[in-house]
N, C-alpha and C positions, 0 to 999 in steps of 0.2 A: 037783351038777356041771352039771346042765343049766342051773340059774339063772347060774351063772359064765359058762358059754359064751354066754349070751345077753346078759349085761353086757358083755362084751368086744366082742361084734359090735355093740352100740349105740354104744359109744366110737368103734370104727372107722368107722362110719357117719357120725357127726358130724365127724370129722376130715376126711372125703374131700369133704364138700359144705361145710364152712366155716360160721361163725356169722354169716350175713349180716344177720340181723336186728339184732344189735347191733353190727355192722360192726367186728367184732374180728378179721377175717380178716388174717393177717400180710402185711405189704407194701404194704397200701391203706390209706394215712391219710385221715382225714375231710377234705373239701374245707374250704377256708377262704372265708368270706365276703368279697367284694370289691365296693367301690363303683367302679362304671364311670366316674364322673364325677369321680373324685379325681385331681389332677395329681401324679405322682410324678417328680421330676428323675431323668434317666438319665445315668450316667456317661458322658463323651465320651472315647473313647480315641483315640489319634493314629490318622489315616487314616480315621476315621469321620465321615461327614457326616450331620447330622440336618436333616431337612426340618420345619422349624418354621413357616416363612411363606414366602409367594412372593418370589423374588429380582427386585428391579427391574432392568432392562435398563440398562446405562450410557448416559449421555446420547451423542448423537451428536456427533462432533467435525468441525470444518470444517478439512479438511486442506489447503486451498488455500493456497498461499504469500502471506504478506501483500504488500500493495502496497508498492512501494518509497517510503520516507520522501522529502519534497520539502523544499527549504529554504523559509524564510518568504517569502511572495509574496503580491501582491495578486489575489484571486480574480478580478478582471476579466482577469487574463492567462490563466485556463484557457480552453481551446478546447472548445466543445461538440461533441459527435458525434466522428466519425473525425478523426484527425489525419493530416496530411501526412507522409511519410517525410523529416522535416526532416535535413539533413546539415550545414548550414552556419549560422553567425552571421555577418553582414556589417555592419560599422560605418560609418555615413556622418557627415559633417557638412553642414549645410544650406548652408554657405559664404555666409551672410548674418547680419547682426547681430540680426535680428529674425525673429520667424515662430513658427508652431504648426502643429498637424495640420490646422486648418481653412484656414489661409492655403496651405499646400502642396498641399491638396486641390484648391483652387481653381486654382492654378497648373497642376497636373497635369493637371486636366480641360480647362481653357480654354486654357491655354498650350502644353501638349504634346499635348493631344487624346487623353489617356489615359482609360480608363473611370473611374478613380478614383485616390485617394492611393497611391503606388507603395510606401511604406513600411509595414511592419507595426506599427511603433511610432515614436512621436516623443518625445524628452525636452527639455523646455522650458527656456529660461534666464531666465524671469521677464518676457518680452515679450509673447508671444501666449498663452502659459500660464504656470504657476508654475514657480520655479526648481527644477529637479529632477523637475517632474511628469512622470509616465510617461503619455502618450496613447495608447490602443489605436486603431489604424487600422482602416478598415471592413473590410479584407482579412481580419484575424486571425480573427474569430469565424466567418468562412466557410471558414477554413483555405484561402484562395486564394494562389495563387503570387504573388510579388512582381512589381514593375516598378521595380527599383532598382539591378541590376548585371548587365545584359547584356554579355557579352564577345564582340564579333564576331557570330557566328551561335550561340555556346553560350549556352544559357539555363539551364544548371545551377545557377548561383547565384541565378537567379530562381524556377526551379521548386522547388529544395530549400534555398533560403537565406532565413532570416529577417532581414529589413532593419530595422536600428535607426538612426534618424537624430537626432543630437544638433543643436539650434538653436546656431548660432555659426559664426563664421569661424576655424577652428582653424589656419590659415595665420599669423594674426595674434596670437592668444591661445590659451589653453588652457581646456578646459570648467570650469565652476564646480565647487567641491567637491560641492554638492548633486546636479550632474548626473553626477559620477563615482560618487557613492554610490548614486545610482538605478540607472546602467548596470551597476554591479557586481551589485546585487541582482537585476536582471532577467536579466542573462546567467547568474548563477549558478542561477536558477530554470530558465531554457530548457535549459542545458546538462545538468541533472540530469533534467529532464523527458524530453528527446528524445535523452539519451545522445550528446552532442556534445562531443567531446574538444578540448584546447586547440589542436591543430593545425589544427582547423576554424573557429577563432575569428579572423577576419580583418578588416582594413580594405579597403574598396572598392579602394584603390590597390594591393593586394597582386596583384589578377588584371585590374584594369583600367587603361587609359591616362590615369591620373588621380592627383592628389595627395591626394584624399579618403581618409580625413578630416582632412587639413591635417598640415603638418609639425610643428605644435606639439601634435598629439594624444599624450598620455602612455600608449603602451602598457605601458611598463614598469610604471607605477603601476597601471595596470588588472589586469595580471596578478599583480602582488604582493597587490593588494586581494583577488582572486579567490581566491589560494592561502590567504590568512589566512582569508577567509570559509569556505573548504572545510575547513580544520583545526578551526575553531570548530563548525561543522556536525557534523563526525565526533565530535567530543567531547561535544556536545550529545546525540548518539544513543546 
C-alpha cells in the first residue's frame, strides 16, 4: 500500500510542474525558426496603407494665369518697360505724296519746333520707306505721349492716343493695299495689347477740325479687315 501511495504522489507531482525538459507541456508549441532578412509579401486589405518607400512630394504648380495671347506682330512694336495707359488709336495721313519717318521728324523738329517726330508709327508708301513698311517713331520705345492730335486745350488724344500716320494724300487717292494690310496688322496688335475697343479707333478728323486722314480713307475696309483678322485669330487660338 505504501508503495502505491508513493507512486500516485510522484505522478501528481510531475503533472503539476510539467515536463519542461522535453517541451511537452500542453498549449506551448515549440518556437519556429525564422530568417529576419527574408521578404514575405503581406496581403493588402482595403483601407490599409503600407509604408514601403518614401513618397515624393508632388511638383509645384505655377498657378499664375497665362499671359493673354497676342496676334502676330513685329517684335519692334513691343514697348520695353512700363507702358502708358493707352486708350485711343488715332489714324492720320501725311497729306503729302512722299515721305517717311525721317522726313517727318525733320519737319516736326525744324519746321514746327517740336522736340521730335509727333507720331508713334509711320506706314510708308514706297517713297521715303517701303510700301507698307511700318516705321517705329522715337517716342514709342520711350512710351512718350504723342504730338499729333491736340484738340484745343484738350491733350487727351496726345497723352493717351497712339498716333499712326500713313504716307499719302488720301483726299486724292486711297492707301495702297500694302499700307492697309500693315495698318490692319498693327492696329490688331495694339488693340489687343492695350485692350482698346473699336469705338476708340478713330481718324484725326473725328475729334479735330480737319479732314485727316482724308475723304478717300476707307474706314469701312479697315474695320472689315480687322473683323476678319480677329475671327481668324480666335479660330487659331
